[in-house]
C-alpha positions in Angstrom: 16.0 -7.6 9.1 13.5 -6.0 6.7 13.1 -2.3 7.2 9.7 -1.5 8.5 9.5 2.2 7.5 7.8 2.9 4.2 9.7 5.7 2.5 7.4 8.1 0.6 8.8 11.0 -1.4 7.4 14.5 -1.5 5.2 15.2 -4.5 7.8 17.3 -6.2 10.4 14.6 -5.9 7.9 12.0 -7.0 7.0 13.9 -10.2 10.7 14.5 -10.9 11.5 10.8 -10.6 8.5 10.0 -12.8 9.3 12.5 -15.4 12.9 11.3 -15.8 11.8 8.0 -17.2 8.5 8.5 -19.1 10.4 9.1 -22.3 12.5 6.0 -21.8 11.8 2.6 -23.3 13.0 -0.9 -22.8 15.0 -2.2 -19.8 13.8 -3.9 -16.7 13.1 -2.9 -13.1 15.6 -3.6 -10.4 15.2 -6.3 -7.8 15.3 -10.0 -7.4 12.5 -12.1 -9.0 10.6 -14.4 -6.7 11.0 -18.2 -6.9 9.4 -20.0 -9.7 5.8 -21.1 -9.1 4.8 -24.7 -8.9 6.5 -27.7 -10.5 5.1 -27.8 -14.0 7.3 -29.2 -16.7 9.2 -27.2 -19.3 6.5 -27.6 -22.0 3.8 -26.1 -19.8 6.3 -23.4 -18.7 6.7 -22.2 -22.3 3.0 -21.8 -22.7 2.6 -19.5 -19.7 2.3 -15.8 -20.2 4.9 -14.0 -18.1 3.7 -11.0 -16.1 6.1 -8.8 -14.2 5.0 -7.2 -11.0 6.9 -4.5 -9.1 6.2 -4.3 -5.4 5.8 -1.1 -3.4 8.4 -2.2 -0.8 10.1 -5.2 0.5 7.9 -8.4 0.7 5.7 -8.1 3.8 2.2 -9.2 5.0 0.5 -6.8 2.6 1.8 -9.2 -0.1 0.7 -12.5 1.5 -2.0 -13.0 -1.0 0.5 -12.7 -3.9 3.0 -15.2 -2.6 0.2 -17.6 -1.7 -1.2 -17.4 -5.2 2.3 -18.0 -6.6 3.4 -20.9 -4.5 0.0 -22.7 -4.5 -0.1 -22.5 -8.3 -3.2 -20.2 -8.7 -1.4 -18.0 -11.2 -0.2 -20.9 -13.2 -3.7 -22.3 -13.3 -4.7 -19.0 -15.0 -1.9 -19.4 -17.5 0.4 -16.9 -15.9 4.0 -17.0 -14.7 4.4 -14.0 -12.3 7.8 -12.5 -11.8 7.9 -10.3 -8.6 10.6 -7.6 -8.4 11.5 -5.4 -5.4 11.9 -1.6 -6.1 15.0 0.3 -5.4 12.8 3.4 -4.7 9.2 3.7 -3.8 8.6 5.8 -7.0 9.6 2.8 -9.2 6.2 1.2 -9.5 4.6 4.4 -10.8 7.4 5.4 -13.1 8.1 2.0 -14.6 4.4 1.0 -14.9 3.6 4.4 -16.3 6.4 4.1 -19.0 5.3 0.5 -19.8 8.6 -1.1 -18.6 6.8 -3.4 -16.2 3.3 -4.8 -16.5 1.9 -4.3 -13.0 2.9 -2.5 -9.8 1.7 -1.9 -6.3 1.4 1.7 -5.3 -0.2 4.3 -3.1 -3.5 5.9 -4.2 -2.3 9.4 -3.3 0.6 8.9 -5.7 -1.6 7.5 -8.4 -3.8 10.6 -8.2 -0.8 12.9 -8.3 0.6 11.0 -11.3 -2.7 11.2 -13.2 -3.0 14.9 -12.5 0.3 15.2 -14.4 -0.8 13.2 -17.3 1.0 10.0 -16.4 -1.2 7.1 -17.8 -1.4 4.8 -14.7 -4.6 3.1 -13.9 -5.7 1.3 -10.7 -6.8 -2.2 -11.4 -7.7 -3.4 -7.9 -7.5 -2.4 -4.2 -4.8 -4.5 -2.5 -5.7 -3.1 0.9 -9.2 -1.7 1.3 -8.6 0.7 4.2 -5.8 2.9 5.5 -3.2 1.4 7.9 -1.6 4.7 8.9 -2.0 5.9 12.5 -1.0 8.3 15.2 0.7 6.4 18.0 1.5 7.7 21.5 3.1 5.8 24.4 0.6 4.9 27.2 3.1 6.4 29.6 2.5 9.8 28.1 -1.0 9.9 29.5 -2.4 10.3 26.0 -5.7 8.3 25.8 -8.0 10.2 23.6 -7.8 12.6 20.6 -8.4 15.5 22.9 -5.2 14.6 24.7 -3.3 15.5 21.5 -4.1 19.2 21.8 -0.9 21.1 22.1 1.3 18.0 21.8 4.2 17.4 19.5 3.8 14.8 16.8 6.7 13.4 14.9 6.3 12.8 11.2 8.5 12.0 8.2 7.9 15.6 7.0 5.9 14.9 3.8 3.0 17.2 2.7 0.7 14.3 3.2 1.8 14.1 6.8 1.1 17.8 7.3 -2.4 17.4 5.7 -3.2 14.6 8.1 -2.3 16.8 11.1 -4.3 19.7 9.7 -7.2 17.3 9.5 -6.7 16.3 13.1 -6.7 20.0 14.1 -10.0 20.5 12.2 -11.4 17.4 14.0 -10.4 18.9 17.4 -11.7 22.4 16.5 -8.3 24.0 17.1 -5.9 26.1 15.0 -3.4 23.9 13.1 -0.6 25.4 15.2 -2.0 23.7 18.3 -0.8 20.4 16.8 2.9 20.8 16.7 4.6 18.9 13.9 8.2 17.8 14.3 10.1 16.4 11.3 11.9 13.3 12.6 12.5 11.8 9.1 11.9 8.1 9.2 13.2 7.6 12.8 9.7 7.5 14.1 10.1 4.8 16.8 13.3 6.3 18.3 11.8 9.7 18.3 8.8 8.3 20.3 10.7 6.0 22.7 13.3 8.7 23.6 10.4 11.2 24.2 11.6 13.6 21.6 8.0 13.9 20.6 4.7 13.1 22.4 3.3 11.0 19.5 4.2 9.9 15.9 2.1 9.9 12.7 3.1 7.4 10.0 3.3 4.2 12.0 1.1 1.3 10.8 -1.4 -0.8 12.6 0.3 -3.8 11.2 3.9 -2.9 12.1 4.8 -0.1 14.6 1.6 -0.4 16.6 2.5 -4.0 17.2 6.3 -3.7 17.3 6.4 -1.1 20.1 4.5 -3.2 22.7 6.7 -6.2 21.8 9.7 -3.9 22.7 8.1 -3.0 26.1 6.3 0.2 25.1 2.5 -0.1 25.5 0.8 2.4 23.1 -2.4 4.2 22.4 -3.2 4.0 18.6 -5.4 6.3 16.6 -6.1 5.1 13.1 -6.2 8.1 10.7 -9.9 7.6 9.9 -10.5 8.5 13.6 -8.7 11.8 12.9 -11.1 12.8 10.2 -9.1 11.6 7.2 -11.4 10.0 4.6 -11.3 6.3 4.1 -9.0 5.4 1.2 -7.2 2.4 -0.2 -3.9 1.8 1.4 -2.4 0.1 -1.6 -3.6 -0.5 -5.1 -2.6 -2.7 -8.1 -1.7 -0.5 -11.0 -1.0 -0.8 -14.7 -0.9 1.6 -17.6 -3.6 2.5 -20.1 -1.9 0.7 -23.0 -1.5 -2.6 -21.0 -5.1 -2.3 -19.8 -6.4 -1.9 -23.4 -4.1 -4.6 -24.9 -4.1 -7.2 -22.1 -7.4 -6.9 -20.3 -7.8 -10.7 -20.3 -4.4 -11.1 -18.6 -5.4 -8.6 -15.9 -8.6 -10.5 -15.3 -6.8 -13.8 -15.0 -4.2 -12.2 -12.7 -6.9 -10.9 -10.3 -8.9 -14.2 -10.3 -5.8 -15.9 -9.0 -5.3 -13.0 -6.5 -8.7 -13.5 -5.1 -8.0 -17.1 -4.6 -4.8 -16.2 -2.9 -6.5 -13.8 -0.5 -9.2 -16.3 0.4 -6.6 -19.0 1.1 -4.6 -16.6 3.3 -7.7 -15.6 5.3 -8.3 -19.3 6.0 -4.7 -20.2 6.6 -2.8 -17.2 8.2 -0.1 -19.4 9.9 0.7 -21.2 6.7 0.6 -17.9 4.8 3.4 -16.6 7.0 5.4 -19.7 6.3 5.1 -19.0 2.5 5.9 -15.4 3.0 9.0 -16.2 5.0 10.4 -18.1 1.9 10.3 -14.8 0.0 11.1 -12.2 2.8 14.6 -12.6 4.1 14.8 -11.9 7.9 11.1 -12.0 8.4 10.0 -11.8 12.1 7.4 -14.5 12.0 5.7 -13.6 15.2 5.4 -9.9 14.2 4.3 -11.0 10.7 1.6 -13.3 12.0 0.3 -10.6 14.4 0.4 -8.1 11.5 -1.4 -10.4 9.1 -4.2 -11.0 11.6 -4.7 -7.2 12.0 -4.5 -6.8 8.2 -7.0 -9.4 7.1 -10.1 -7.5 8.0 -8.7 -4.5 6.1 -8.2 -6.4 2.9 -11.8 -6.4 1.8 -15.2 -5.6 3.3 -17.5 -8.5 4.3 -19.6 -9.7 1.3 -17.5 -7.8 -1.2 -15.0 -9.3 -3.6 -11.3 -8.8 -2.9 -10.0 -5.8 -4.7 -13.2 -3.9 -5.2 -13.0 -0.2 -5.9 -15.6 2.6 -6.2 -15.6 6.0 -7.8 -17.0 7.6 -4.7 -14.0 6.4 -2.6 -11.5 7.8 -5.2 -13.4 11.1 -5.5 -13.4 11.5 -1.7 -9.6 11.1 -1.5 -9.2 13.4 -4.4 -11.3 16.1 -2.8 -9.4 15.8 0.5 -6.0 16.1 -1.4 -7.3 19.2 -3.3 -8.5 20.8 0.0 -5.0 20.3 1.5 -3.1 21.4 -1.6 -1.7 17.9 -2.3 -3.1 18.2 -5.8 -2.9 21.4 -7.9 -5.9 20.5 -10.1 -8.8 18.0 -10.2 -8.5 14.5 -11.6 -11.3 12.7 -13.3 -11.9 9.9 -10.7 -14.0 7.9 -13.2 -11.0 7.3 -15.4 -8.5 6.5 -12.8 -9.5 2.9 -12.1 -11.2 -0.1 -13.5 -13.1 -2.4 -11.2 -11.6 -5.7 -12.4 -12.3 -7.3 -9.0 -16.1 -7.1 -9.2 -16.1 -8.4 -12.8 -14.0 -11.5 -12.1 -15.4 -12.4 -8.7 -17.3 -15.7 -8.4 -21.1 -14.9 -8.5 -21.6 -16.7 -5.2 -19.4 -14.3 -3.2 
């Protein structure tokens, strides 16, 4: 079975991991490349530009657009051969993209801001998921139905500074001292902590995973997306490259995202078949859970009428300000230099 928890390091650990490799050169990221795309002959194969992409985690519904674009030949049509690799740690995309050892990665915007604040030259190319998937989840049997019901309750978290900032924001939303929201570090055992009643609720479960998995296991839940807690809207995942690759290979990045937009559009129209494709790349995939998760995810991938992957300076700046206010960043970052809006530039004019 594929692990469902997304392991995120504390900022200090993240920066240490990044710093250890920035001076390195050469080498390849760990993981197993995805299956070759399409059935083109060897001559065409040699003419394709190979692009290496490092995932944020194991293959899951967040990546359905990617595997659809691979298997349906959309990347090949753009002249690309995409090799997908799985990270050994969640810091791998930032450190290996930042050092130029892989072309592209999928990462978390908070980590991108943190890396940029330390001078690591990563750049966000496109928003993979437009809105946050993180939630606070409580069992229905606890009697928790509204945010007000969380006053004085214990909430299990993985213990990261980001988790604490979210609970501080919840306390602000409720107009109570932060101490009225009791945080309990349960590591990554979020579901066991909730189902054994060690805590009243958990923060860190996803709308596409735990919020669906718990009811399937016989535990009806109340779910509070973090935006309801007062946390600003942010991109759940972004596609990243480094400044050198952006300057040198902009046409390649444009071609990659054109194919990505085709993949997202196909997945939106064919979710059942998209899960079939994903299952070929994700060993042990629970197809029922994946399909349910994909249907929850699809409206979060892009806003109606906007191209898939679009980013705005305002959204990055809002996240940065929230991180500064909760001491997740030590100094400001120039939000205008942290991303390039490839999505809007390559989108078909009719969309």
